[in-house]
MARLUMTOR-39491 format. One line per 8 residues: number of its first residue (from 1); their letters; for each residue x, z, y of N, C-alpha, C. Coordinates in nm, 2 decimals, always signed. Layout:
BEGIN
NUM	A	X,Z,Y,X,Z,Y,X,Z,Y; ...
This chain:
BEGIN
1	MAALMGDD	-5.43,-4.88,-1.52,-5.36,-4.81,-1.42,-5.43,-4.67,-1.40; -5.56,-4.67,-1.40,-5.64,-4.55,-1.38,-5.60,-4.45,-1.49; -5.58,-4.50,-1.62,-5.55,-4.41,-1.73,-5.41,-4.34,-1.70; -5.32,-4.42,-1.65,-5.19,-4.36,-1.62,-5.20,-4.25,-1.51; -5.28,-4.27,-1.41,-5.29,-4.17,-1.31,-5.36,-4.05,-1.37; -5.46,-4.06,-1.46,-5.52,-3.95,-1.52,-5.42,-3.87,-1.61; -5.34,-3.95,-1.68,-5.24,-3.89,-1.76,-5.14,-3.80,-1.68; -5.10,-3.86,-1.56,-5.01,-3.79,-1.47,-5.08,-3.66,-1.42
9	GANMALAR	-5.20,-3.66,-1.39,-5.27,-3.54,-1.34,-5.28,-3.44,-1.45; -5.31,-3.49,-1.58,-5.32,-3.39,-1.69,-5.18,-3.33,-1.72; -5.08,-3.41,-1.71,-4.94,-3.36,-1.74,-4.90,-3.26,-1.63; -4.94,-3.29,-1.51,-4.91,-3.20,-1.40,-4.98,-3.06,-1.42; -5.11,-3.07,-1.46,-5.19,-2.95,-1.48,-5.13,-2.87,-1.60; -5.09,-2.94,-1.70,-5.03,-2.87,-1.82,-4.90,-2.80,-1.77; -4.82,-2.87,-1.69,-4.70,-2.81,-1.65,-4.72,-2.69,-1.56; -4.83,-2.69,-1.48,-4.86,-2.57,-1.40,-4.91,-2.46,-1.48
17	IERALARI	-4.99,-2.49,-1.59,-5.03,-2.39,-1.68,-4.92,-2.32,-1.75; -4.82,-2.41,-1.80,-4.71,-2.35,-1.87,-4.62,-2.26,-1.78; -4.60,-2.30,-1.65,-4.53,-2.22,-1.56,-4.60,-2.09,-1.54; -4.73,-2.09,-1.52,-4.81,-1.97,-1.50,-4.80,-1.88,-1.62; -4.81,-1.94,-1.74,-4.80,-1.86,-1.86,-4.67,-1.79,-1.88; -4.56,-1.86,-1.84,-4.43,-1.81,-1.84,-4.42,-1.69,-1.75; -4.48,-1.70,-1.63,-4.47,-1.59,-1.54,-4.55,-1.47,-1.59; -4.67,-1.50,-1.65,-4.75,-1.39,-1.70,-4.68,-1.32,-1.82
25	EAAAGRPA	-4.62,-1.40,-1.91,-4.55,-1.34,-2.02,-4.43,-1.26,-1.98; -4.36,-1.30,-1.88,-4.25,-1.22,-1.83,-4.30,-1.09,-1.77; -4.41,-1.10,-1.70,-4.47,-0.97,-1.64,-4.52,-0.88,-1.75; -4.58,-0.94,-1.85,-4.64,-0.86,-1.96,-4.53,-0.79,-2.04; -4.41,-0.85,-2.04,-4.30,-0.79,-2.11,-4.23,-0.67,-2.04; -4.26,-0.66,-1.91,-4.20,-0.55,-1.84,-4.28,-0.42,-1.86; -4.21,-0.31,-1.87,-4.29,-0.19,-1.89,-4.38,-0.16,-1.76; -4.49,-0.10,-1.79,-4.59,-0.07,-1.69,-4.52,+0.04,-1.59
33	PAPPPGDA	-4.54,+0.02,-1.46,-4.49,+0.12,-1.37,-4.56,+0.26,-1.39; -4.49,+0.36,-1.36,-4.55,+0.50,-1.37,-4.65,+0.52,-1.26; -4.76,+0.57,-1.29,-4.86,+0.59,-1.19,-4.82,+0.71,-1.10; -4.87,+0.71,-0.97,-4.84,+0.82,-0.89,-4.89,+0.95,-0.95; -4.82,+1.06,-0.93,-4.87,+1.18,-0.99,-5.01,+1.22,-0.93; -5.10,+1.27,-1.02,-5.23,+1.32,-0.97,-5.33,+1.21,-0.95; -5.30,+1.08,-0.99,-5.40,+0.98,-0.96,-5.44,+0.92,-1.10; -5.51,+1.00,-1.17,-5.56,+0.96,-1.31,-5.65,+0.84,-1.31
41	ALAEAHRS	-5.74,+0.84,-1.21,-5.84,+0.73,-1.20,-5.77,+0.59,-1.18; -5.67,+0.59,-1.09,-5.59,+0.47,-1.07,-5.52,+0.43,-1.20; -5.46,+0.53,-1.26,-5.38,+0.50,-1.39,-5.48,+0.44,-1.49; -5.60,+0.49,-1.51,-5.69,+0.44,-1.61,-5.74,+0.30,-1.57; -5.76,+0.28,-1.44,-5.80,+0.14,-1.40,-5.69,+0.04,-1.43; -5.56,+0.09,-1.41,-5.45,+0.00,-1.44,-5.44,-0.03,-1.58; -5.46,+0.07,-1.67,-5.46,+0.05,-1.81,-5.57,-0.05,-1.86; -5.68,-0.03,-1.80,-5.80,-0.11,-1.84,-5.77,-0.26,-1.79
49	LRAKVEEA	-5.72,-0.28,-1.67,-5.70,-0.41,-1.63,-5.59,-0.48,-1.71; -5.48,-0.40,-1.74,-5.37,-0.45,-1.82,-5.43,-0.50,-1.96; -5.51,-0.42,-2.02,-5.57,-0.46,-2.15,-5.65,-0.59,-2.14; -5.73,-0.60,-2.03,-5.81,-0.72,-2.01,-5.72,-0.84,-2.00; -5.61,-0.83,-1.92,-5.52,-0.94,-1.90,-5.45,-0.98,-2.04; -5.41,-0.88,-2.11,-5.35,-0.90,-2.24,-5.45,-0.98,-2.33; -5.57,-0.94,-2.33,-5.67,-1.01,-2.41,-5.69,-1.15,-2.36; -5.70,-1.17,-2.23,-5.71,-1.31,-2.18,-5.59,-1.40,-2.22
57	IGQIDRLL	-5.47,-1.34,-2.22,-5.35,-1.42,-2.26,-5.36,-1.45,-2.41; -5.41,-1.36,-2.49,-5.43,-1.38,-2.63,-5.53,-1.50,-2.65; -5.64,-1.50,-2.57,-5.74,-1.60,-2.59,-5.68,-1.74,-2.55; -5.60,-1.74,-2.44,-5.53,-1.87,-2.40,-5.44,-1.91,-2.51; -5.36,-1.82,-2.56,-5.27,-1.86,-2.67,-5.35,-1.92,-2.79; -5.46,-1.86,-2.83,-5.54,-1.91,-2.94,-5.60,-2.05,-2.90; -5.64,-2.07,-2.78,-5.69,-2.20,-2.74,-5.58,-2.30,-2.75; -5.47,-2.27,-2.70,-5.36,-2.37,-2.70,-5.32,-2.40,-2.84
65	ATADSG	-5.31,-2.30,-2.93,-5.28,-2.32,-3.07,-5.38,-2.41,-3.14; -5.51,-2.39,-3.10,-5.62,-2.47,-3.16,-5.60,-2.62,-3.11; -5.57,-2.63,-2.98,-5.55,-2.77,-2.92,-5.43,-2.84,-2.98; -5.33,-2.76,-3.01,-5.21,-2.82,-3.07,-5.23,-2.87,-3.21; -5.31,-2.79,-3.29,-5.34,-2.83,-3.43,-5.45,-2.93,-3.44; -5.53,-2.95,-3.34,-5.65,-3.03,-3.36,-5.62,-3.16,-3.29
């Protein structure tokens, strides 16, 4: 019985992760909003953060691919 409860928890966690990834992928597919004029520092911070998020998504994709194949 304990194994079943653990499986349910794992399945629920995987479902939450999949929903979160779907939201992230949808957001990543949208074009970046134009920065306010004259705010170059904010625009650079946004580009930097976006690049970090894209890299994190790539790492998650690679981990999931490794888990699926292993």
